[in-house]
C-alpha positions as CSV (number, residue, x, y, z in Angstrom):
1,M,-100.3,46.0,-53.1
2,P,-97.7,48.7,-53.1
3,I,-95.0,48.6,-50.5
4,T,-95.7,50.6,-47.3
5,V,-93.5,53.2,-45.6
6,G,-93.1,50.7,-42.7
7,E,-91.8,47.9,-45.1
8,L,-89.3,50.3,-46.6
9,L,-88.1,51.3,-43.1
10,E,-87.5,47.5,-42.3
11,M,-85.2,47.1,-45.4
12,P,-81.7,47.3,-43.5
13,H,-79.5,48.0,-46.5
14,L,-81.4,51.2,-46.9
15,R,-80.5,52.6,-43.7
16,L,-83.6,54.8,-43.4
17,R,-84.8,56.1,-39.8
18,L,-88.1,57.4,-38.7
19,H,-88.1,61.1,-37.5
20,S,-92.0,61.3,-36.8
21,G,-95.4,60.0,-38.0
22,A,-95.0,56.5,-36.5
23,S,-98.9,55.9,-36.4
24,A,-99.0,56.0,-40.4
25,L,-96.3,53.6,-41.3
26,D,-99.0,51.5,-43.3
27,R,-99.2,54.3,-45.8
28,P,-98.6,52.8,-49.3
29,I,-95.9,54.1,-51.6
30,S,-96.7,54.2,-55.3
31,W,-93.4,55.8,-56.5
32,T,-90.6,57.9,-55.6
33,H,-89.9,61.5,-56.5
34,T,-86.9,63.8,-55.9
35,T,-87.1,67.6,-56.0
36,E,-85.1,70.6,-54.6
37,L,-87.7,73.3,-55.8
38,P,-89.6,75.4,-53.5
39,E,-93.2,74.2,-52.7
40,P,-92.3,70.6,-53.5
41,W,-96.0,69.5,-53.0
42,R,-96.8,71.0,-56.6
43,W,-94.7,68.2,-58.1
44,V,-96.4,65.1,-56.7
45,A,-99.2,63.2,-58.2
46,G,-100.3,61.1,-55.2
47,G,-98.6,58.3,-53.3
48,E,-95.1,59.2,-53.7
49,L,-92.1,59.0,-51.3
50,L,-90.7,62.6,-51.8
51,M,-86.9,62.7,-51.4
52,T,-84.9,65.9,-50.9
53,N,-81.5,67.2,-49.9
54,G,-83.4,69.5,-47.5
55,M,-83.1,72.7,-49.7
56,P,-86.9,73.0,-49.9
57,I,-87.4,72.6,-46.2
58,P,-88.4,76.1,-44.6
59,R,-86.4,77.3,-41.7
60,S,-89.4,78.6,-39.8
61,A,-91.7,76.4,-37.7
62,S,-94.7,77.8,-39.6
63,G,-93.2,77.0,-42.9
64,Q,-92.3,73.6,-41.9
65,E,-95.9,73.0,-40.6
66,E,-97.3,74.2,-43.8
67,L,-94.9,72.0,-45.8
68,V,-96.3,68.9,-44.0
69,R,-99.9,70.1,-44.5
70,Q,-99.4,70.7,-48.1
71,L,-97.8,67.4,-48.7
72,V,-100.7,65.6,-47.0
73,D,-103.4,67.6,-48.9
74,H,-101.7,66.7,-52.2
75,G,-101.6,63.0,-51.4
76,A,-97.7,62.4,-50.7
77,A,-97.0,59.1,-49.0
78,A,-94.0,60.3,-46.9
79,L,-91.2,62.8,-46.7
80,A,-87.6,61.6,-46.8
81,I,-84.7,64.0,-46.0
82,G,-81.1,63.5,-46.6
83,E,-78.9,63.8,-43.5
84,Q,-75.8,66.1,-43.4
85,M,-76.9,68.0,-46.4
86,Y,-78.8,71.2,-46.7
87,A,-82.0,70.8,-44.3
88,P,-82.3,73.2,-41.5
89,P,-83.1,71.9,-38.0
90,L,-86.5,70.2,-38.0
91,T,-88.8,72.0,-35.5
92,K,-91.2,70.5,-32.9
93,R,-94.0,71.8,-34.7
94,L,-93.1,69.9,-37.8
95,A,-93.0,66.6,-35.6
96,R,-96.2,67.3,-34.0
97,T,-98.0,68.2,-37.2
98,S,-96.6,65.0,-38.7
99,E,-97.9,63.0,-35.9
100,E,-101.4,64.7,-36.0
101,L,-102.0,64.2,-39.6
102,G,-100.5,60.7,-39.7
103,F,-97.7,61.6,-42.2
104,P,-94.2,59.9,-41.8
105,V,-91.1,62.0,-42.0
106,L,-88.0,59.9,-42.5
107,W,-84.1,60.5,-42.4
108,I,-81.9,59.1,-45.3
109,A,-78.4,58.3,-44.0
110,Y,-75.5,59.9,-45.6
111,P,-74.2,59.0,-48.2
112,M,-77.0,56.5,-49.2
113,P,-77.9,57.3,-52.9
114,F,-81.4,58.2,-53.5
115,V,-81.6,56.0,-56.5
116,A,-81.2,53.1,-54.3
117,I,-84.4,53.8,-52.5
118,S,-86.1,54.4,-55.7
119,R,-84.9,51.0,-57.1
120,A,-86.1,49.3,-53.9
121,V,-89.7,51.0,-54.4
122,A,-89.7,50.2,-58.2
123,E,-88.9,46.5,-57.5
124,A,-91.5,46.3,-54.9
125,T,-94.1,47.8,-57.2
126,L,-93.5,45.9,-60.4
127,L,-96.5,43.7,-59.7
128,E,-98.6,46.8,-59.0
129,Q,-97.3,48.5,-62.3
130,S,-98.1,45.4,-64.3
131,Q,-101.7,45.4,-62.9
132,R,-102.1,49.0,-63.7
133,L,-101.1,48.3,-67.4
134,I,-103.6,45.5,-67.4
135,R,-106.4,47.9,-66.0
136,T,-105.3,50.5,-68.6
137,E,-105.5,48.1,-71.4
138,R,-109.2,47.2,-70.2
139,I,-110.1,50.8,-70.0
140,Y,-109.2,51.2,-73.8
141,Q,-110.8,48.0,-74.7
142,A,-114.0,49.2,-73.2
143,L,-114.2,51.9,-76.0
144,Q,-114.4,49.0,-78.5
145,Q,-117.6,47.7,-77.0
146,I,-119.6,50.8,-77.3
147,S,-121.6,52.5,-80.1
148,S,-121.9,56.2,-80.7
149,Q,-125.3,56.4,-79.3
150,S,-126.2,57.6,-75.9
151,S,-126.8,54.0,-74.7
152,G,-123.1,53.2,-75.7
153,L,-121.8,56.1,-73.7
154,K,-123.6,54.9,-70.7
155,M,-122.1,51.5,-71.3
156,L,-118.7,53.0,-71.2
157,T,-119.0,55.0,-68.0
158,S,-120.5,51.8,-66.4
159,A,-117.5,49.9,-67.6
160,L,-115.2,52.6,-66.3
161,S,-116.9,52.8,-62.9
162,R,-116.3,49.0,-62.6
163,E,-112.5,49.3,-63.4
164,L,-111.9,52.4,-61.3
165,G,-113.9,51.1,-58.4
166,C,-116.1,54.2,-58.1
167,E,-119.0,55.8,-59.8
168,V,-117.9,57.7,-63.1
169,R,-120.0,60.4,-65.0
170,V,-119.3,62.7,-67.7
171,C,-120.9,66.0,-67.1
172,D,-121.3,69.3,-68.9
173,R,-119.0,71.9,-67.4
174,A,-121.5,74.7,-67.6
175,T,-124.5,73.0,-65.9
176,G,-123.0,70.0,-64.0
177,H,-125.8,67.9,-65.5
178,D,-124.7,64.6,-67.5
179,W,-123.2,65.5,-70.9
180,Y,-125.6,62.8,-72.5
181,P,-129.3,62.1,-72.1
182,G,-131.2,59.4,-70.0
183,V,-129.0,59.6,-66.7
184,P,-130.3,60.6,-63.3
185,S,-129.1,63.8,-62.2
186,L,-126.4,64.1,-59.7
187,P,-127.0,66.1,-56.4
188,A,-126.8,69.8,-56.3
189,E,-123.7,70.1,-54.4
190,I,-121.9,68.0,-56.9
191,R,-123.2,69.9,-59.9
192,T,-121.9,73.1,-58.0
193,A,-118.5,71.4,-57.7
194,V,-118.4,70.7,-61.4
195,T,-119.5,74.1,-62.5
196,E,-117.2,76.1,-60.0
197,R,-114.2,73.7,-60.3
198,R,-112.5,74.8,-57.0
199,G,-110.4,72.3,-55.1
200,K,-107.0,70.8,-54.6
201,L,-105.3,70.1,-58.0
202,R,-103.3,66.9,-58.2
203,A,-101.8,65.4,-61.2
204,G,-104.6,66.8,-63.3
205,V,-107.2,65.8,-60.9
206,I,-109.3,68.3,-59.0
207,A,-110.3,66.9,-55.7
208,V,-113.4,68.7,-54.0
209,H,-114.3,68.0,-50.6
210,L,-118.1,67.7,-49.9
211,D,-119.9,67.4,-46.6
212,G,-118.5,64.7,-44.3
213,D,-115.8,62.5,-45.7
214,R,-117.2,62.6,-49.3
215,R,-115.1,63.8,-52.2
216,V,-115.6,64.4,-55.9
217,L,-112.7,64.1,-58.4
218,L,-112.8,66.1,-61.5
219,V,-110.8,65.5,-64.6
220,D,-110.8,67.7,-67.8
221,V,-111.8,65.7,-70.9
222,P,-109.2,66.2,-73.6
223,T,-110.4,68.3,-76.8
224,H,-113.9,68.7,-75.2
225,P,-113.8,72.0,-73.2
226,D,-117.4,71.6,-72.3
227,A,-117.1,68.1,-70.7
228,V,-115.7,67.0,-67.3
229,L,-115.1,63.5,-66.1
230,V,-116.6,63.1,-62.4
231,A,-115.3,60.3,-60.2
232,L,-117.1,59.7,-57.0
233,P,-115.0,57.4,-54.8
234,E,-115.9,56.0,-51.4
235,P,-114.2,58.0,-48.4
236,A,-111.5,55.3,-47.8
237,E,-110.8,54.9,-51.5
238,Q,-108.2,56.7,-53.6
239,P,-108.6,56.1,-57.4
240,D,-105.4,55.9,-59.3
241,A,-104.9,59.5,-60.9
242,L,-103.2,58.1,-64.0
243,L,-106.1,55.7,-64.5
244,L,-108.4,58.5,-64.3
245,Q,-106.6,60.3,-66.8
246,H,-106.8,57.5,-69.2
247,A,-110.6,57.1,-68.5
248,A,-110.9,60.9,-69.5
249,T,-109.1,60.2,-72.8
250,V,-111.3,57.2,-73.6
251,C,-114.4,59.4,-72.8
252,A,-112.9,62.0,-75.0
253,L,-112.7,59.5,-77.9
254,A,-116.4,58.5,-77.1
255,L,-117.6,62.0,-77.1
256,S,-116.0,62.7,-80.5
257,Q,-117.9,59.7,-81.8
258,A,-121.1,60.9,-80.4
259,R,-120.6,64.4,-81.8
260,L,-120.2,63.0,-85.2
261,T,-123.5,61.3,-85.0
262,I,-125.2,64.3,-83.5
263,E,-123.7,66.7,-86.2
264,H,-124.9,64.0,-89.0
265,D,-128.4,64.1,-87.5
266,R,-128.4,67.9,-87.3
267,R,-127.4,68.2,-91.0
268,T,-129.9,65.7,-92.0
269,G,-132.7,67.5,-90.2
270,A,-131.6,70.8,-91.5
271,E,-131.7,69.6,-95.1
272,L,-135.1,68.2,-94.5
273,L,-136.4,71.6,-93.0
274,L,-134.8,73.7,-95.8
275,Q,-136.6,71.4,-98.5
276,I,-140.0,72.0,-96.6
277,L,-139.5,75.7,-96.3
278,D,-138.5,75.9,-100.1
279,A,-141.5,73.5,-101.0
280,Q,-139.2,70.9,-102.4
281,V,-141.1,68.0,-100.9
282,S,-144.8,67.1,-100.9
283,P,-146.7,67.6,-97.7
284,S,-147.2,63.8,-97.2
285,V,-143.4,63.1,-97.6
286,A,-142.6,65.9,-95.3
287,Q,-145.0,64.6,-92.6
288,R,-143.6,61.1,-92.8
289,Q,-140.1,62.1,-92.5
290,L,-140.7,64.5,-89.5
291,E,-142.7,61.7,-87.8
292,E,-139.7,59.4,-88.3
293,L,-137.5,61.9,-86.5
294,G,-140.0,61.9,-83.5
295,L,-142.0,64.9,-84.5
296,R,-145.8,64.5,-84.4
297,L,-147.1,67.8,-86.0
298,A,-150.5,67.8,-84.1
299,E,-148.5,69.3,-81.1
300,A,-145.4,70.6,-82.7
301,V,-144.4,74.2,-82.9
302,C,-141.8,76.3,-84.7
303,V,-139.4,78.5,-82.8
304,A,-137.2,81.3,-84.1
305,A,-134.2,82.1,-81.9
306,R,-131.4,84.5,-81.8
307,N,-128.4,85.4,-79.4
308,D,-126.5,88.3,-80.7
309,H,-124.4,88.5,-77.6
310,D,-123.2,84.8,-77.5
311,P,-123.7,83.0,-81.0
312,D,-122.0,80.0,-79.8
313,L,-125.0,79.2,-77.5
314,L,-127.3,79.6,-80.6
315,R,-125.1,77.3,-82.6
316,N,-125.1,74.6,-80.1
317,V,-128.8,74.7,-79.4
318,H,-129.2,71.3,-81.1
319,L,-126.7,69.8,-78.8
320,N,-128.5,70.8,-75.8
321,L,-131.7,69.6,-77.3
322,W,-130.1,66.2,-77.7
323,R,-128.8,66.1,-74.3
324,S,-132.3,66.6,-72.9
325,A,-133.6,63.9,-75.3
326,V,-135.8,66.3,-77.2
327,S,-136.7,65.5,-80.8
328,H,-136.2,68.4,-83.1
329,V,-135.0,69.7,-86.6
330,T,-133.2,72.9,-86.8
331,V,-131.7,75.1,-89.4
332,H,-129.6,78.4,-89.1
333,R,-130.3,81.3,-91.4
334,G,-128.5,84.7,-91.2
335,G,-127.9,84.6,-87.3
336,T,-131.4,83.2,-86.6
337,S,-132.2,79.5,-86.0
338,L,-135.5,78.0,-86.9
339,T,-136.3,74.8,-85.0
340,V,-139.3,72.6,-85.1
341,L,-140.1,71.0,-81.6
342,P,-142.4,68.3,-80.5
343,D,-144.5,70.5,-78.2
344,N,-144.5,73.6,-76.1
345,A,-142.8,71.9,-73.2
346,A,-139.8,71.4,-75.4
347,V,-139.5,75.3,-75.9
348,R,-138.5,75.7,-72.3
349,V,-135.4,73.6,-73.0
350,L,-134.5,75.6,-76.0
351,V,-134.9,78.9,-74.3
352,Q,-132.8,77.7,-71.4
353,A,-130.1,76.5,-73.9
354,L,-130.1,80.1,-75.4
355,G,-128.8,81.8,-72.2
356,Q,-130.0,84.9,-70.6
357,S,-129.1,86.9,-73.7
358,G,-131.1,84.8,-76.1
359,Q,-134.5,85.5,-77.5
360,A,-137.1,83.4,-79.2
361,G,-140.6,83.6,-80.8
362,V,-143.0,80.7,-80.9
363,S,-145.5,79.8,-83.7
364,E,-149.0,78.5,-83.2
365,L,-149.3,74.7,-83.5
366,I,-148.1,73.4,-86.8
367,V,-150.8,70.7,-86.9
368,R,-149.9,69.5,-90.5
369,S,-147.0,69.6,-92.8
370,D,-148.3,72.2,-95.2
371,R,-148.3,74.8,-92.3
372,V,-144.6,74.5,-91.6
373,V,-143.8,77.5,-93.8
374,D,-146.4,79.7,-92.1
375,A,-145.3,78.5,-88.7
376,A,-141.8,79.6,-89.5
377,R,-143.1,83.0,-90.6
378,E,-145.3,83.2,-87.4
379,A,-142.1,82.3,-85.2
380,T,-140.1,84.8,-87.0
381,W,-142.5,87.4,-86.7
382,A,-143.0,86.8,-82.9
383,L,-139.1,86.9,-82.5
384,D,-138.8,90.4,-84.2
385,I,-141.6,91.7,-81.7
386,A,-139.7,90.0,-78.8
387,R,-136.6,91.8,-79.9
388,E,-138.1,95.3,-80.1
389,Q,-139.8,94.7,-76.6
390,G,-136.6,93.2,-75.1
391,T,-138.5,90.0,-74.1
392,P,-136.7,86.8,-73.9
393,L,-139.9,84.7,-75.3
394,L,-142.9,85.6,-77.1
395,Q,-145.7,83.6,-78.5
396,Y,-147.0,84.5,-81.9
397,A,-150.7,84.8,-80.4
398,D,-149.4,87.4,-78.1
399,A,-147.4,89.4,-80.6
400,G,-150.3,89.7,-83.1
401,P,-152.1,92.9,-81.7
402,L,-149.1,95.0,-82.1
403,L,-148.6,94.0,-85.9
404,G,-151.9,94.7,-87.7
405,P,-152.2,91.6,-89.9
406,R,-153.0,88.4,-87.9
407,N,-151.4,85.8,-90.1
408,P,-148.9,85.6,-93.1
409,A,-151.7,85.7,-95.6
410,E,-153.0,89.2,-94.3
411,A,-149.3,90.3,-94.2
412,R,-148.7,89.2,-97.8
413,A,-152.0,91.0,-98.7
414,L,-150.9,94.1,-97.0
415,V,-147.5,94.1,-98.6
416,D,-148.9,93.7,-102.1
417,R,-151.4,96.5,-101.5
418,V,-149.1,99.1,-100.1
419,L,-145.6,98.2,-101.5
420,G,-146.5,96.0,-104.5
421,R,-145.3,98.6,-107.2
422,V,-142.0,99.2,-105.4
423,L,-141.4,95.4,-105.4
424,E,-142.0,95.2,-109.2
425,L,-138.8,97.2,-109.6
426,P,-135.4,95.4,-110.1
427,S,-134.4,93.9,-106.7
428,E,-131.4,96.1,-106.1
429,H,-133.4,99.2,-106.9
430,A,-136.5,98.1,-104.6
431,S,-134.1,97.2,-101.8
432,E,-132.4,100.6,-101.9
433,L,-135.7,102.6,-101.8
434,L,-137.2,100.3,-98.9
435,T,-134.1,100.5,-96.9
436,T,-134.2,104.3,-97.2
437,L,-137.9,104.4,-96.3
438,R,-137.3,102.2,-93.2
439,V,-134.1,104.4,-91.9
440,F,-136.2,107.6,-92.6
441,L,-138.9,106.4,-90.4
442,E,-136.7,104.9,-87.7
443,N,-135.0,108.4,-87.5
444,G,-138.2,110.3,-86.9
445,R,-138.5,111.4,-90.5
446,S,-135.3,113.4,-90.2
447,W,-133.7,114.0,-93.6
448,Q,-130.3,114.9,-92.2
449,R,-130.1,111.9,-89.7
450,T,-131.2,109.4,-92.4
451,A,-128.5,110.8,-94.8
452,E,-125.9,110.4,-92.1
453,A,-127.0,106.8,-91.1
454,L,-127.0,105.8,-94.9
455,H,-123.9,107.8,-95.6
456,V,-125.6,109.5,-98.7
457,H,-126.2,113.0,-99.5
458,R,-129.6,114.7,-98.1
459,Q,-131.0,115.1,-101.5
460,T,-130.5,111.5,-102.3
461,V,-132.8,110.6,-99.3
462,L,-135.2,113.2,-100.5
463,Y,-135.2,111.7,-104.0
464,R,-135.8,108.1,-102.7
465,V,-138.5,108.9,-100.3
466,R,-140.4,111.0,-103.1
467,R,-140.0,108.0,-105.3
468,V,-141.5,105.7,-102.8
469,E,-144.4,108.2,-102.5
470,Q,-145.0,108.4,-106.1
471,L,-145.1,104.5,-106.4
472,T,-147.2,103.8,-103.5
473,G,-149.6,106.8,-103.8
474,R,-149.1,107.5,-100.0
475,H,-147.2,110.5,-98.4
476,V,-145.1,110.4,-95.2
477,T,-146.7,113.7,-93.9
478,D,-150.1,111.8,-93.7
479,T,-150.7,109.9,-90.5
480,G,-152.8,107.2,-92.1
481,D,-150.3,106.7,-95.0
482,L,-147.5,106.7,-92.6
483,A,-149.0,103.8,-90.5
484,A,-149.7,101.9,-93.6
485,L,-146.1,102.3,-94.9
486,W,-144.6,101.3,-91.4
487,L,-147.0,98.3,-91.1
488,A,-146.3,97.2,-94.5
489,L,-142.5,97.3,-93.9
490,K,-142.8,95.3,-90.8
491,A,-145.0,92.7,-92.6
492,L,-142.5,92.5,-95.4
């Protein structure tokens, strides 16, 4: 056990005298610290005897009261002031606050060197420091006993909880939920404390006081800005701030391991999905490999998603699905993600992960592996309509009536019938003509606005549109032809 304030006062050679706070002489002293800076509470980590020549002591009674309150809030063990130095007269309010809050204030006799007091505390706490080193070693040894899987991470936090004497969690900073899956959710007020992160900062530890005497301690996890170490001590317990920092470092290493595994699984799934979309694997092989990843196609759906306002949320969709223990394969193409999910219930998890600015389209049931390509088209189609309508989520079945053709086969037939001769041209020429037609229709068939949008001459727009009319046999002045051209562009 560390030395107490009372035990330090009993050492005659130190010549310390008590000014106030006699009811709290059992407060333990973990270390000593000397500062002559203003607001000295900013330089304590918890448990220190703060020694000063008196320069930081305010002259006003209110300032001295605030000094004591801040030192108590920041966990200092006691305040020791050098006599016959620079301290102003201590006020009655300081003494009264010291007594009320149970915070000892001591006098250091002149010319007793501060280092003698530090040496006495150090000698008395050598055993405690030795025990801290042993506990620190055990904290790092716990990392060697885990794997990179979620069960291993749970084993780590269980080991840390035993070592620190309080429950330890690793939570997502944005939501307050556990960073990894399969752990019961924390109470709402603790999740709020994580997301808001308001409280007293001490030695890198944020202390948030909850209802009653309960507290939650928050520590940033190094190199993982989305993760927070959460410690839930008993009211009478004060976990070692340094050990909490070591625990956060160990969790950072474990999370890095987990991220490597998650990223490997993401790439494996993405390669498989790309092979399926590009018809590089047989349907039977595709179905077997998807089922090995936990995806039974009878209930599975494909989701196309975007978030143009916050692309990071889209890129991290796979991580949020993993946290929610949702089986999936996902691939990113040109700002859009395509994800195969086990069922429609999992769609809600993905949509939540996209954030409020995200949008998604959902296919019909995949049913079998040879329908994955069509499901991807259906999802992309539904996403396009969702973006036009400003809808966060749209099912393919609900998007159909606005599009003309009801399935990819009908869409291909419409494209071939209306735009087939244009698409037979060299790809660069065909793309130029179709882009001009699309911009022309989007700008209300205005030759001038289209020319300005494409940064070309008005006559160039006129030539390209006339060329499309010649190839398709349809005219932009005819309502029926116009509708066919527009629907074919959308189907394409």
